[in-house]
C-alpha positions in Angstrom: 166.3 106.3 144.9 164.4 108.5 142.6 164.2 107.4 138.9 164.7 110.9 137.4 167.3 112.1 139.6 171.0 112.0 138.6 173.2 110.0 140.9 176.5 111.4 141.9 178.6 108.5 143.3 181.8 108.6 145.3 183.4 107.7 148.6 183.6 109.1 152.1 186.9 109.6 154.1 186.0 106.2 155.6 186.2 104.6 152.2 182.5 103.9 152.0 180.4 104.6 148.9 178.0 107.5 148.8 175.3 108.2 146.3 173.8 111.8 146.2 170.6 112.2 144.2 170.3 115.6 142.3 167.3 116.6 140.2 168.0 119.7 138.3 169.5 122.3 141.0 168.1 120.3 143.9 169.7 117.7 146.0 166.9 115.2 146.7 168.6 112.2 148.4 171.6 110.5 149.9 172.6 106.9 150.4 175.7 105.9 152.3 177.0 103.6 155.1 178.8 105.2 158.0 181.4 102.9 159.5 181.5 104.3 162.9 178.5 105.5 165.0 179.5 105.6 168.6 176.8 106.2 171.3 177.3 107.8 174.8 177.7 104.7 176.8 176.8 101.8 174.6 179.9 102.4 172.2 180.1 102.0 168.4 176.9 100.6 166.9 178.1 101.0 163.2 178.2 100.5 160.4 174.9 102.3 160.1 173.2 102.3 156.5 171.7 105.7 155.8 169.2 106.3 153.0 167.2 109.6 153.2 165.3 111.7 150.8 164.6 115.5 151.1 165.0 118.7 149.2 168.0 121.1 149.3 168.3 123.9 146.6 171.9 124.2 145.1 172.7 128.0 145.3 174.1 130.0 142.4 177.5 129.6 144.0 177.0 125.7 144.2 176.5 125.2 147.9 173.8 123.2 149.4 172.8 121.7 152.9 170.3 118.9 153.1 169.0 117.9 156.6 166.8 114.9 156.4 165.5 111.8 158.4 163.7 111.2 161.8 165.2 112.7 165.0 166.2 109.2 165.9 168.5 109.3 162.8 169.0 112.6 161.2 171.6 113.2 158.4 173.2 116.5 157.6 174.9 116.6 154.2 176.7 119.8 153.1 178.4 120.4 149.7 179.5 122.3 146.9 178.9 121.3 143.3 181.8 122.5 141.5 182.2 123.8 138.0 183.9 120.6 136.8 180.7 118.6 137.9 182.0 117.1 141.0 180.4 117.3 144.4 182.5 117.6 147.7 181.3 118.3 151.1 180.7 116.7 154.6 178.2 114.3 155.9 177.2 113.8 159.7 174.6 111.6 161.3 173.1 112.1 164.7 170.4 110.5 166.6 169.4 107.8 169.3 169.2 104.1 169.6 166.4 102.3 171.2 167.8 102.9 174.9 167.6 106.6 174.1 171.3 107.0 174.1 172.7 109.7 172.0 174.8 108.8 169.0 176.7 110.8 166.3 179.2 110.0 163.6 182.2 112.1 163.0 181.9 114.8 160.4 182.8 112.8 157.2 184.3 114.4 154.0 183.1 113.0 150.6 183.6 113.7 146.9 181.2 112.3 144.2 180.8 112.8 140.5 177.9 112.0 137.9 
């Protein structure tokens, strides 16, 4: 991850560790493992490790939305930076596997703190 970014660490509702990287008022990356990643006919191919970088400004009200990664594995991270310094929000991964089958995780809630 990025050396000058602040890591917010926590857990998803699957009990998996999540690290959200924040630089100033910008979310610049996410690292997490998604336990369940079901595909159309192939079934569950999880756990799926995810490590993506991008840029999502944190609005004055604390909200942000980061969409990062290739179409074959795209992560959407939404969240709220709370006044107490915690992050909370949702994470979802969508994409395809080598056979072209569509896959998608559930929408997972998470909480993290610096």
